[in-house]
C-alpha positions in Angstrom: 190.4 48.6 45.5 187.8 51.5 48.5 186.2 50.6 51.2 182.9 50.2 51.5 180.5 49.9 54.7 176.6 49.2 54.8 174.6 47.9 57.3 172.7 45.2 55.1 171.6 43.2 57.8 170.0 39.6 57.4 166.0 39.8 58.3 165.7 39.6 61.7 162.5 39.1 64.3 164.8 39.4 67.1 165.2 42.6 68.7 167.4 40.4 71.1 170.4 39.6 68.9 172.6 36.3 69.3 176.6 37.1 70.1 178.5 36.1 66.6 181.2 33.6 67.5 183.8 33.2 65.0 185.4 29.8 63.8 189.0 28.9 63.4 188.2 29.5 59.3 186.5 32.9 60.0 183.0 32.0 59.0 180.1 33.7 60.6 177.9 31.7 63.2 175.0 32.7 64.8 173.5 31.3 67.6 169.7 30.6 68.1 168.4 34.1 68.6 165.4 35.4 71.0 162.4 35.6 68.9 160.4 39.2 69.8 157.1 38.6 71.4 153.5 38.5 70.1 151.2 41.2 69.3 149.2 40.1 72.7 152.2 40.9 75.4 154.0 43.3 72.8 153.5 46.7 74.8 154.8 45.4 77.8 158.1 43.9 77.2 159.2 45.0 73.2 160.3 48.8 71.4 158.0 50.6 69.5 157.7 50.1 66.0 158.0 53.4 64.2 155.9 54.8 60.7 157.1 58.1 60.0 155.2 59.9 57.6 156.6 62.9 55.0 154.7 65.0 53.0 156.0 66.4 50.2 155.6 70.7 50.3 153.1 70.4 52.6 152.9 74.2 54.5 152.5 74.7 57.9 149.0 76.1 57.6 147.7 72.9 55.2 146.2 70.9 58.6 143.4 71.8 60.7 145.4 71.2 63.6 147.2 74.4 62.4 144.7 76.6 61.7 144.1 75.8 58.1 140.3 76.3 56.8 139.4 75.4 53.6 141.2 71.7 53.6 138.8 69.3 55.5 142.5 67.4 57.5 140.2 65.3 60.1 142.5 62.4 60.2 145.5 64.6 61.3 143.7 66.4 63.4 142.3 64.4 65.5 146.1 62.6 65.7 147.2 66.1 66.8 144.3 66.0 68.9 145.4 62.4 70.8 149.0 62.8 70.4 151.6 65.5 70.6 151.6 68.4 68.3 154.9 70.5 67.5 154.0 74.2 67.1 158.1 75.6 66.2 159.3 72.2 64.6 161.5 72.6 61.5 162.6 71.0 57.9 166.5 72.0 57.7 166.6 73.0 54.6 163.4 75.0 52.3 163.5 73.0 49.4 163.6 68.7 49.2 166.6 67.1 48.7 168.9 68.6 51.9 165.6 68.4 54.0 165.6 64.6 53.2 169.2 64.1 53.8 169.1 65.8 57.1 165.9 63.7 58.6 167.6 60.8 57.6 171.1 61.2 58.5 170.5 64.1 62.0 173.3 66.6 60.4 171.9 70.5 59.7 172.9 71.3 56.4 176.3 72.7 57.3 177.3 69.6 57.7 175.3 67.2 56.0 176.0 65.2 52.7 173.2 66.7 50.5 173.1 70.6 50.8 171.3 72.0 47.8 168.7 69.9 44.9 170.8 68.0 42.2 169.2 70.9 40.0 171.0 74.1 41.4 174.3 72.2 41.3 174.3 69.7 44.5 175.2 66.5 44.8 172.5 64.9 45.5 173.9 61.2 46.8 174.4 59.9 49.6 177.3 58.0 50.9 179.3 55.4 52.4 180.2 57.3 55.5 176.1 58.5 55.8 174.7 56.5 59.1 171.2 56.6 58.6 168.4 56.3 61.1 167.6 53.1 59.3 170.7 51.7 59.9 170.6 52.7 63.5 167.5 50.6 64.3 168.5 48.3 62.0 171.7 46.6 64.1 169.0 46.5 66.8 167.3 43.5 64.7 164.2 45.8 63.5 162.8 45.7 60.1 163.6 49.1 57.6 161.6 50.4 55.0 161.4 53.3 52.8 158.4 53.6 50.5 157.4 56.3 48.3 160.0 59.4 47.4 163.6 58.7 48.1 164.8 61.4 46.2 168.4 60.5 45.8 171.2 59.4 43.0 171.9 57.9 40.9 169.2 56.3 39.7 170.8 52.8 39.8 171.3 49.8 41.9 174.5 48.5 43.6 175.6 51.7 44.8 176.2 53.8 48.1 173.0 56.4 47.9 170.8 53.7 47.1 168.0 53.0 50.1 169.1 49.4 50.3 172.4 50.6 50.9 171.3 52.9 53.1 169.7 50.6 56.2 166.4 50.4 54.5 165.7 46.0 53.4 162.6 47.1 51.7 162.2 49.5 48.7 159.6 50.7 46.8 159.2 53.6 44.9 161.1 56.6 43.5 164.9 57.1 43.5 165.1 60.0 41.4 164.2 63.5 42.7 163.0 63.8 39.2 160.8 60.9 39.0 159.0 61.9 42.1 157.9 64.7 40.4 155.2 62.2 38.2 152.2 61.0 39.7 151.4 58.3 36.4 154.8 57.3 36.4 155.8 54.4 33.2 157.7 52.9 36.4 158.6 52.4 40.0 161.8 50.5 41.8 161.4 47.8 44.0 164.6 47.6 45.7 167.4 46.8 43.0 164.6 45.8 40.4 162.6 49.1 37.9 159.2 47.0 37.6 157.3 48.9 34.7 153.5 49.6 35.2 152.9 49.4 31.6 149.6 50.8 32.1 151.1 54.2 32.2 152.7 53.5 29.0 152.9 56.0 26.6 152.1 58.8 28.7 148.2 57.2 29.9 147.3 58.1 33.2 145.7 55.1 34.4 147.5 53.5 38.1 148.2 57.0 40.5 151.5 55.8 42.1 150.4 56.9 45.6 148.1 54.2 45.5 150.8 52.3 44.7 152.5 53.3 47.7 149.6 52.8 50.0 148.8 49.5 49.2 152.4 48.2 50.3 152.7 50.6 52.8 149.9 49.2 54.4 151.2 45.4 53.4 154.4 46.2 55.2 153.0 47.1 58.2 150.4 43.7 58.2 153.5 41.3 57.2 156.0 42.5 60.4 153.1 42.9 62.9 154.8 40.7 65.0 157.9 41.8 65.5 159.6 46.0 65.6 159.7 47.4 62.5 160.4 51.0 60.8 159.1 52.4 58.0 159.8 55.4 56.7 156.7 56.3 53.9 157.1 59.1 52.0 154.4 59.9 49.4 155.0 62.7 46.9 151.8 64.4 47.5 151.3 67.5 47.4 153.9 68.3 45.3 153.6 70.0 42.1 151.6 69.5 39.5 148.3 68.9 41.2 147.3 65.7 39.6 144.6 63.7 41.4 142.1 61.3 40.4 139.1 62.5 42.3 139.2 66.1 43.1 135.2 66.1 43.3 135.5 66.9 47.1 136.2 70.4 45.9 134.4 70.5 42.9 131.8 73.1 44.6 134.3 75.7 44.6 135.6 78.6 42.1 139.0 77.9 42.6 141.2 76.9 39.7 141.2 73.5 39.0 145.2 73.4 40.1 144.0 74.9 43.2 141.2 71.9 43.9 143.9 69.7 42.6 146.2 70.9 45.8 143.3 70.7 48.1 142.7 67.6 46.8 146.3 66.3 47.3 146.0 67.4 51.0 143.0 65.5 51.9 144.2 62.3 49.5 147.8 62.0 52.6 145.5 63.2 55.6 143.7 59.8 54.5 146.7 58.2 53.9 147.8 58.5 57.6 144.3 57.6 58.5 144.3 54.4 56.7 147.5 53.4 58.4 146.5 54.3 61.8 143.1 52.3 60.7 145.7 49.1 59.7 147.6 49.6 62.9 144.5 49.4 64.6 143.4 46.5 63.2 146.5 44.6 64.2 146.0 45.1 67.9 149.2 47.7 67.2 148.7 50.7 68.3 150.1 50.8 71.7 153.4 49.7 70.3 153.8 51.7 67.7 154.8 55.8 67.7 153.6 57.8 64.1 155.4 60.7 63.6 153.9 63.0 60.7 155.9 66.0 59.0 156.9 67.4 55.8 159.9 68.2 54.2 159.9 72.1 53.9 157.3 74.6 53.5 154.1 75.1 50.8 154.8 75.4 47.4 153.6 77.5 44.4 154.2 75.5 41.3 151.9 74.6 38.8 149.6 77.2 38.8 148.7 76.6 43.0 148.5 79.3 45.3 149.4 78.7 48.6 147.6 81.8 50.0 144.5 81.3 48.6 144.7 78.5 51.7 146.9 80.5 54.1 149.4 77.6 53.4 151.8 79.3 55.7 149.6 80.5 58.6 151.2 83.2 60.3 154.3 82.8 59.6 156.3 84.7 56.2 157.7 83.0 53.3 157.5 79.7 51.5 159.4 77.0 50.1 162.6 78.4 48.7 162.7 80.7 51.7 165.2 80.6 55.4 162.1 82.8 56.4 159.8 81.1 58.9 157.1 79.9 56.5 159.7 78.3 54.6 161.6 75.9 56.9 158.6 76.2 60.2 156.5 72.5 59.1 153.7 70.8 61.4 154.9 67.5 62.9 152.5 65.4 65.2 153.9 62.0 67.1 151.2 60.1 68.1 151.0 56.7 69.7 148.9 56.0 72.4 150.5 54.6 76.2 154.1 55.1 74.1 153.3 59.5 73.4 151.8 61.8 75.9 149.1 63.9 74.7 149.3 68.2 74.8 151.3 70.8 72.5 155.1 71.3 73.1 156.6 74.9 71.5 160.0 73.6 71.9 162.5 74.3 68.8 162.4 70.7 67.1 165.0 69.9 64.0 163.9 67.1 61.9 167.7 66.0 62.7 166.1 65.2 66.1 164.5 62.2 64.5 167.9 59.7 64.4 168.7 60.5 68.1 165.4 59.9 69.0 164.3 56.9 67.6 168.0 55.9 69.1 167.2 56.4 72.4 163.5 54.9 72.3 164.8 51.9 70.5 167.7 51.5 72.9 169.8 51.8 69.8 173.2 53.2 70.0 174.1 56.3 68.2 176.7 58.4 66.0 177.7 61.4 68.4 178.9 63.6 65.5 175.3 64.1 64.8 173.3 67.6 65.2 170.0 66.2 66.3 169.2 65.9 70.3 166.9 63.4 71.9 163.2 63.9 72.4 162.3 60.5 73.3 162.1 61.9 76.8 159.6 64.8 75.4 157.4 62.2 73.5 156.5 60.3 76.4 155.9 62.9 79.2 159.1 62.6 81.1 161.4 65.7 81.6 161.8 68.3 79.4 164.5 67.2 76.2 167.6 68.8 75.9 167.4 71.6 73.7 169.9 73.2 70.9 171.9 76.1 71.4 171.1 77.3 68.2 169.4 75.4 64.7 170.9 76.3 61.6 170.2 76.7 57.8 171.6 76.9 54.7 170.5 77.8 51.1 172.1 77.0 47.6 169.1 77.4 45.3 168.7 77.9 42.0 164.6 77.8 41.7 162.7 81.1 41.3 159.1 81.1 42.3 157.1 84.1 42.2 155.8 84.8 45.8 159.0 83.5 46.9 161.3 85.9 45.1 159.2 88.4 46.5 159.3 87.5 49.5 163.2 87.5 49.8 163.0 90.9 48.0 163.8 89.5 44.7 167.2 87.9 45.9 165.5 84.2 45.4 169.0 82.9 44.0 171.1 83.9 46.2 173.0 82.1 48.7 171.4 82.9 51.7 171.7 81.3 55.8 169.7 81.5 59.0 169.9 80.8 62.5 167.8 80.9 65.1 168.7 81.0 68.9 166.3 81.2 71.7 163.4 83.7 70.1 165.9 86.1 67.6 166.3 84.8 64.2 168.7 86.0 61.5 168.5 85.6 58.0 171.2 86.8 55.7 172.2 86.7 52.4 175.3 86.5 49.6 175.0 88.5 46.7 177.9 86.5 44.4 177.0 83.0 44.8 180.3 82.4 46.9 180.2 81.7 50.6 183.6 83.0 51.4 182.5 86.6 50.8 183.2 88.9 54.0 180.4 89.1 56.3 180.1 93.3 56.0 179.1 91.9 52.2 176.5 90.1 53.0 172.9 91.7 53.8 171.7 91.0 57.4 168.5 90.6 59.0 167.1 90.0 62.2 163.9 89.3 63.9 162.1 88.5 67.1 159.6 85.6 66.6 158.7 85.4 70.3 157.0 89.1 68.9 156.7 89.3 65.8 156.3 85.0 64.2 155.8 86.7 60.8 159.2 88.4 60.7 157.5 91.7 59.8 160.4 94.1 61.1 163.6 93.9 60.9 165.5 94.6 64.1 169.1 94.5 62.9 169.7 98.3 62.9 168.4 97.8 67.1 170.0 95.3 67.6 173.6 95.0 66.0 175.4 93.1 68.6 172.6 89.9 68.5 173.2 89.8 64.4 176.7 90.7 64.6 176.6 87.4 67.2 174.1 84.7 65.2 175.7 85.8 62.1 179.5 84.1 64.0 177.3 80.8 65.1 176.3 81.2 61.0 180.4 80.7 60.1 180.9 78.0 63.1 178.3 76.0 61.6 179.6 75.6 58.2 181.9 73.1 57.2 183.2 72.9 53.4 183.4 69.1 54.3 182.5 67.5 57.9 184.2 64.1 58.6 182.2 62.1 60.2 183.7 59.9 63.0 183.4 56.1 62.0 180.4 54.1 63.5 179.4 50.2 62.7 181.2 47.9 60.6 183.7 49.0 57.7 185.1 46.4 55.5 188.2 46.9 53.0 189.0 44.3 50.2 191.6 44.4 47.0 191.7 44.7 44.0 190.9 41.5 41.5 190.1 38.3 43.2 192.9 36.1 40.9 191.8 32.3 41.6 194.1 30.1 43.4 195.6 33.2 45.0 195.2 34.0 48.3 194.6 37.4 49.1 193.8 39.9 53.0 190.3 41.3 54.0 190.6 43.5 56.4 187.3 44.6 58.9 187.0 47.1 61.5 184.0 48.1 64.2 183.8 51.0 65.2 182.1 52.1 68.6 181.2 55.6 67.2 178.8 56.0 70.1 179.0 57.6 73.6 178.8 54.5 76.2 181.3 51.7 76.1 180.8 47.9 74.6 181.5 44.2 75.9 181.3 41.5 74.1 182.6 42.9 70.8 183.5 40.4 67.9 183.9 40.5 64.4 183.6 37.3 61.0 183.6 37.5 57.8 181.8 35.7 55.2 183.0 34.3 52.2 181.6 32.6 48.8 180.8 28.8 49.1 184.1 26.9 48.2 186.7 30.1 48.8 189.1 29.3 52.3 188.7 31.5 54.8 191.3 31.7 58.2 191.5 34.6 60.7 194.9 35.9 60.3 194.2 37.8 63.9 192.6 37.7 66.4 189.1 38.3 65.6 187.0 39.2 69.6 187.3 41.9 72.4 185.9 42.2 75.8 185.7 45.8 75.9 185.0 48.4 73.0 185.4 51.6 74.0 183.5 55.0 72.9 185.4 55.7 70.5 187.1 52.3 69.7 187.3 49.9 67.5 188.2 46.4 66.8 190.1 45.2 64.3 190.3 42.4 62.2 191.6 40.7 59.1 191.6 37.3 57.4 193.8 35.9 54.8 190.7 34.5 51.7 191.5 32.1 48.7 189.2 31.6 45.5 189.5 27.8 44.2 191.7 27.7 41.4 188.2 26.9 39.3 186.3 29.9 39.8 184.9 31.6 37.1 186.3 35.0 35.6 185.1 38.3 35.5 182.7 37.3 37.9 181.2 40.1 40.9 181.6 37.9 44.0 180.4 39.3 48.0 181.6 39.0 51.0 180.1 40.5 54.1 182.3 40.9 57.8 179.8 41.0 60.8 180.1 42.9 63.9 178.6 42.7 66.5 178.4 43.6 70.2 176.4 44.2 73.4 175.7 47.9 74.0 174.0 49.1 77.0 170.7 48.9 75.3 171.3 45.4 73.9 173.1 43.6 71.6 173.7 45.0 68.0 174.8 43.6 64.6 176.5 46.0 61.5 177.3 44.0 58.2 179.8 45.6 56.6 179.1 44.8 52.2 181.4 44.3 49.5 182.5 43.2 46.4 185.6 42.3 44.5 185.9 40.9 41.3 187.5 37.8 39.9 189.6 39.4 36.7 188.2 38.8 33.0 191.4 37.9 30.8 194.1 40.0 29.8 194.1 42.0 26.0 196.7 39.8 24.3 196.4 42.8 21.1 196.2 46.9 21.5 192.5 47.4 22.6 190.4 50.5 23.4 189.6 50.3 26.6 185.5 50.7 26.0 186.1 47.4 24.2 187.2 45.0 27.1 185.4 43.8 30.3 186.3 46.0 33.2 186.8 44.8 37.0 184.8 47.0 38.7 183.3 50.4 37.9 181.5 53.4 40.1 180.0 56.3 38.9 178.5 59.6 40.8 175.4 59.9 38.3 173.7 57.3 35.8 176.3 54.3 34.6 179.7 54.9 32.8 179.0 55.5 29.0 180.9 53.3 26.7 181.7 55.8 23.3 179.2 58.2 24.5 179.5 61.1 27.0 175.5 61.3 28.8 175.3 59.3 31.8 171.5 59.6 32.2 169.9 56.4 30.9 171.7 53.0 29.3 175.4 53.2 28.8 175.8 54.3 25.3 172.7 56.7 24.7 174.2 59.8 24.6 176.1 61.5 21.6 179.8 61.0 20.9 182.4 62.0 23.4 183.6 65.2 22.1 185.6 68.2 23.1 185.3 71.9 21.7 183.6 70.3 18.7 185.8 67.3 17.6 184.2 64.2 18.3 186.0 61.1 19.1 184.1 57.4 18.3 185.8 56.0 21.4 186.4 56.2 25.0 184.6 56.7 28.8 182.0 59.1 29.7 181.6 59.2 33.5 180.3 61.5 36.2 182.9 62.5 38.7 183.1 60.9 41.3 184.1 57.3 39.2 186.4 54.8 39.3 187.0 52.4 36.9 189.6 49.4 37.1 190.7 47.7 34.2 192.4 44.2 34.0 195.7 44.8 32.2 197.7 41.0 33.9 201.1 42.7 33.3 200.9 42.8 29.3 200.5 46.2 28.5 202.9 48.8 27.7 201.3 51.8 27.1 198.5 53.8 28.2 196.9 56.7 26.2 193.8 59.0 26.2 192.3 62.5 26.6 190.4 63.5 29.1 188.3 66.7 30.3 185.0 67.5 30.5 182.9 67.0 27.9 181.2 69.3 25.6 178.2 67.7 27.3 178.8 68.8 30.7 180.0 72.3 29.2 176.9 72.9 27.6 174.8 72.2 30.4 177.4 74.9 32.7 180.4 76.2 32.9 180.9 75.2 36.5 182.0 71.6 36.2 186.3 71.0 37.6 187.3 67.4 37.7 190.3 66.2 38.7 191.9 62.7 36.6 193.9 60.0 38.8 195.2 57.3 37.0 196.6 53.9 39.2 198.4 51.4 38.1 198.1 48.5 41.0 196.7 51.1 43.2 200.4 52.7 42.9 199.6 56.8 41.5 200.7 57.4 37.9 199.3 60.7 37.4 197.0 63.1 38.6 196.0 65.7 36.4 195.4 69.6 37.2 192.3 70.2 37.4 190.2 69.9 34.4 187.1 72.4 33.4 185.2 73.5 29.9 187.8 76.4 29.2 191.2 74.4 29.7 190.1 71.6 27.8 191.0 68.0 27.7 194.8 66.7 28.7 196.8 64.2 26.8 197.7 61.2 28.8 200.8 59.1 27.7 201.7 56.8 30.5 204.1 53.4 31.0 202.3 50.1 32.2 204.5 47.8 31.7 204.0 45.3 34.6 200.9 46.7 35.6 198.5 44.4 36.3 195.0 46.6 36.9 194.5 50.0 35.7 192.6 52.0 37.3 190.7 55.5 36.1 189.7 58.2 38.4 187.9 61.5 38.2 187.0 63.7 41.4 185.0 66.7 41.9 187.4 69.6 42.2 185.0 72.1 43.1 182.1 70.9 44.8 179.9 70.8 42.5 179.6 67.8 41.2 176.2 68.4 39.4 178.2 69.7 36.2 181.1 67.0 36.2 180.4 64.9 33.3 184.5 63.7 32.5 185.5 61.8 29.3 188.3 59.5 28.5 188.8 60.1 24.6 190.6 57.4 22.7 191.4 56.1 26.0 193.7 52.8 24.9 196.5 49.7 25.5 199.0 49.2 23.6 200.1 45.4 23.8 202.8 44.9 21.3 
């Protein structure tokens, strides 16, 4: 089974974490932790808590502090006056999914996992290799929560892109990007559970979801007032549609209903931030908390909203979806009395800087391979923070809106890149959706932001050498894949855990930071009654920067362990870092196998050992992975339907227990008609493993090539794995089916 890395640390109020020791059997024992100080003395002894409030499609010019005249934003204007207002802050994309990925992981869109919105062919999912700022802070004992719009799929629990798998111990809101467009949803998610909102059933607009998000956020602050916490609050206002219960503040305006609703949504966001600040003050936490308020991209023009009415992009050119300044320059306010200096900063500050900044302020190690730079010294009024050599943006967007398309000269659906270096900004467009086109086929524009922040005068003909310099930076900023330096802990688990039979578990603690760690240790927790024996050393006095500690254990489930059951094992790495102790748990699961088949059987009729899927559930006998398994049409290739099989979405991995009883495995595998109807861009590759031995790799599968016949000898195979991989980095259209997947026993 593939290894899985998460940071699902147990809740702790302690910032000073205890070292973890290991018994001879390898189980974890924690010494008593040092409790956090109470609120009265916290300002002198504890690191700051953090509240990050991320608006959805709030333009640079939509706050009074940034020049807004028509919409009242008094609470945010006061925060800007009391704190630090950034004039040159940037999202890392002009649409929300890639921007939010970069905010969480500190990687710009030339390196990040999510580089486009799901509707534009983007992957839309975080992976086990993505380290978020929640994981970084949680290792130092912070309580962590995200409340609001997550925006990454699949919409399911128990997968690597879920908030609780990416460092947030508490989640309430929307998982899916599209679901977050609903202000009166039929349900919201609480951690791994979908919670219905019966009052909103059948399209009734009774419960306004942002009100629920506000309530949960204020409760969370109160629940964790005595300990360091991180709250990422991501309301979906003012994204279209302009749905809001009360727009009476603008009732006397002659605007359209959409514009009144939009203005009221911006006002709602202002009020929400004000209530958060009031809650911090009520609890005496204002001296112990740093609040950051920003937006994921420029202003939208959807649902009838006219951003020009509000001068939503201020003096800048462009809107959401443009790589001009109006699409990517965003408001950013940092506030924290006694923690954050007052004033204004013109430092070009991308939201990739949030991760290393929080890490430095919290005394937490940070991954070395992020693109962000810490701005901690700038916030606290020390020496000016390090500045980026350049900033980079990439766009792969299929959505078109009229104003954005006009700004782009009719090129809104073209691939685009941009770079800012000092005050020079270059934007270029590719006439084909192919990033590998030679440079001379791209259309390049050059602007001097020092004299022309509105990007009105293209200087490419006057300064061709400068344009070529910035284009070279674009090329160097992009990596087709960006392998990460391992950070934290990971655990490698075998296939099925056969009752009464020993197996080996291996875990590694990676020091992916820049400074050495001491007192490193690994421990393993297994279910009660399971035998756990360390078979290697589990400690190291020193762990150099870039170094790692690896340990292994022999695990034996009792002979009486229930079959066909998933079991959790947790490896925890701990160390003493220059900023204090850290803990990095890595959780994985093993499954006791179901009985082996005793007669010929279709795999869709058998119980699988495990099943992971890139989007939605694995389907039984259907080819639509959107909702509950079995919700879609029958599997079909070229118009021919098949009553049995499995529908998956790359990347997928399904394991079945054959127990050595089967002799043949047969199937048709390919891009199914369901995916082909969506687009011709789908391309996958299928693999079959027997006991982790590769038995088959298909050629690239597309709708045009049709399915491939599979007929394999599987005699003696105990575990059969069916794997589908993306073959062209366009996973949105990679629904693949294993039709008539069948094992022959006799």
